[in-house]
N, C-alpha and C positions, 0 to 999 in steps of 0.2 A: 434521446435528454436526460441529462440526469436531474431529478427531480428532488433530491434529499440526500442526507449522509449523517451517519450518525457513527462514533467511533468508542467503542467501548474499552476503557485501561483499567487494570487491577487498580485499587486505592492504595496499594501500597507501593510507595515508593522510596528506592535505593539510591544512594549519592555518592558518586567515586569522589575520592580522597587524593588521589594522583596526579597533582598537577600535571606534569609531563603528558601525561594521558590526555587529560582534559585540554591543554593546549594542543596538541595534535589532531586530535579529534572533534573536539567544541564539544563531547558527550559531559555534562555534570550530574543528571542523574537521568532514574531510567526506572518505568516503572515493572515488577516483577511479580506475576502471578504466584499465589501459595496454593489456594486448592481449588484455583478455577483452569478450567482446560478452554480448548479451542470453544468448542458447544458451547460451553456457560458462557463465555464472552459473546460470541458470534449470538446465540441467542438474544442476550440483552442489547445487543445494538439492533438488530432486525425488528425486535418487538417496537423496542421504540421509534425506530423508520415507519413501521405500518401506524402504529398509533397517533404518530405527526402526521403523517400524509392522508390519515383515514383511508389507508389500504386494506381489504378486506382479504381474508385466504384465497375467494373464489375469484379475486382479481389478478393473482399473482400466476403468470403464463410458464416460471421457471426458477429456478434455486441453485444460484451455481456458489460454490464454495472454494475459494482459491488459498490452498491451506499446504503446509510442510508436515505441520503437527497434529496430525488429526488425533481425535479422541480415542478410537479406535481404527484397527487395519481395516476392517471390514465391518459392517459397512461404512460408507464414507459419510462425513461429517453432512453434507446435505441430506441426505435419508434422514437423519436421526433429527436435524432443525427442522425438513419438511414436516416431518410428525409434530414436534413440537410446537410449530404455526400452526397448524392446522393445515396447510396447503396439499394440496392433489396434483402435483404438476411436476414435470420434468426436474429431477433433483441430482447435480453430480458433482464431483470432487474434481480440482484441478492441483496438480502437483506443480506448483511455479512456487520462485520465491521473488528477489527483488522486481521480477519484470512483469510477475504475476498479475500484477490492478491492470493493465494494458492489454494481456492476453483475455481478462474477465472479463474486461469493456467488450472489447471484438467477438467474443463467444456470445454475448447480451444482446449483441445487433443483430443475431440469426434468429432470436427468439422472440423479441417486444413487439414484433408486429401482430404478435396473439395473446399479447397483455402486458402489464407489467413485470419487470426483473429485478429479482433483488439478489446482486452479489456481494458478497460476505469474502473478506478477504482479510488473514491477519493470524499472527503463528505467536506462540507462546515458545518463542523461540529459546527461552531461559531455562527451558526442559533439555535442551540440545547442549547447553554448557557446559564445559569442563573449566571446577571452581577455578582448579590451580593455572588456566590460561587468562591471565589478564588481558591481552588482545582481543579476546571475543567475549569475556566476563563481564568489563564494565563498557563494552558496544552495543551490545542488544539488549532492546525492551521489548515488553510482551502488549502486545495489542490487535484486536480483531473491528474491523469495521463491517459497516451494511449501507451499500448505495443502491436505490432505488433509481432505475430506470423506465421512465414510460414513454419514452418516443428513439426509433433509431436515429445512431450518432451519423450516418450518412459519410462523413469523411473517411477517409482509408485510412490503416492502420498500417505501421512501419513497423514487423515483426520479424526476430530471427534468433538463429542460435549458431553458435562457433563451441561446437561438442568439445573440442580438444584443450579448453581447460576447467573442464568437467571434474576434473580432480584440484582444483587450485582455491575452491569454496568449495567443501564438502562436509556432509555429516554422516558419521558412519559408528557409529550413533552418536559421539559426540562432536560440534562444528571444528572443522581445522580449515584452517583460514591464512592466505599468503598475501598479507596487506600489499606488499610491493607487487604484484603480478594483479591484483585489482585495479589496483591504482592505474597501472599500464592500459590493461582491457580497456578501464573508462575512459582514460584520455586520447586511445586509440578510437575507440569507436563512436561514442557519444557526438563529438562534434559535427562530425559525416550525418550524424542521424539526426541532431536536431536541423541543420541544413537540408536535408533532405525534404522533410516534412511543415517547413516553414517558408519555404520558397514562394515568392509573391505572396505570403500570409500575412495578415496582421494580427500581430500577438502580444498580448498585455501583459504576460506574466509567465514565467517559465515553472513549473512544478516537477523536481527532480527528485527523485527516489534519493533520501536522504541516509545515503552512503557513511559519510563522516565530513564533517566542515572542510576537511582540508581540500577533498574531492571536489566539492561543490563549488569554491572557490577557484579551483584551479577551472573546473570545468567553465565557470560562468567568463573567467579569464580566457580562455581558450576561445569559447564562443562568442567572444565580443557582445555580451551578456550585459548592463550594468546589474551590480549588485543588489540594487532595491527593486528588481522584477525576478528574484532569484529567494521566494521566501524559503526560511528555515526553521523549523523547529526541532532540530536534533539535540543541541542542547537541555531541551527538558525531557525527552522521550528516546532519545540512543536511536540506533537503526531499527525498525520493527519491520523490515522485511516487507511483503505485500500491501503491508499496513500503510507505509508511508506515506505516499501520495494522499489516500483520502485523509488520512491522518492532519496531515499539512494544508487540507481544505478544513478542516476543522477547527484548528488551533496554529495559527500564524497570522503575519502580517496582513495575508490577502481574506482570512474569513469574514470579517465585518465587509467588506466589497462584494463578495460571492453572494451574502444575505440578502444584499441590495440593488444589486444590478447584476448584469449581462458582462461576464468579464471572458476575453478570447486568453484561451490557456494551450501554450502547448505541456504536454503532460509525458515525460520520460523514464520508462525504468530500465533496469540495468542490472546485471550480478549475476550469481551463480547457474552456470551451464554451460561456458558463459551464454547468455540468453539475453533479450533485449524487445524493446517497444516503445513504440512513439505516436504521437499523435497530435492534432490542433484541436481544439473540442470547446465549442461556447460552454460556459457555467455559470449557472444565474438567472436571477435570483432564486435562490435556493429557499423552498419552504420552510426544511429543517436543516443545521449544520454545526453539529456540536459535539460534544467530549460529556460521555457517561462514565460514573468512576462505580465499578464494580468488586463490593465488598467480598 
């Protein structure tokens, strides 16, 4: 069970001025880190989450960090954050991108019987961007989220990877993306994935990874989902990789409801790898569900 979510974003806002790009992707602006790294943003999100939930370090059974932009090659961000949060518990990183939040939730399910779990997910993607590549420079934004998990999910996770797409969205070290291939993969994979996890299940909203607005609208149409059941915030934050689903819960049309009542959500992540993950999960009422700015 998700107890609360905090998303930490840099205070620095960068606006897009290419109207053709905005029309194609829906991205109007993004948050871009200046001096912050994933540890800085992850700490601010996690410490605020613990404060709001009144969780003590001794109550935390695991810290899981999903990121592709760790502050150090070694040790992982999780070890650094465990020390900063004064937590003595298993702490490890998971190198996943846009499907990473679902993988993180699935892993957290294995630890939560022993105490609360903090799942930290997100990247400072801007550090991997080639500033001359408009297709990525104006698409990706920075965000790191902290999700507090207090009880097992119990429902199944549909997770998978088709490694044949490993070179279509890759950072070596700068991001290179074949946008047409990404869209083709999403439209081919996600509808069947949604069908597999929602069959005979009551679902009120669909929380898709915020890849770009065009993909989201095509997916809604192909899955026969009304657009009012598909919250979006890509206009405000861009594509934030593994942070996009928890950020969506913190700042979109579904946020107020998640604060007030239980909502049956289908979460779907998809992207680099190719990899994917989905589940149906009841969320809310959340004790905390908000965005904090980090200067």
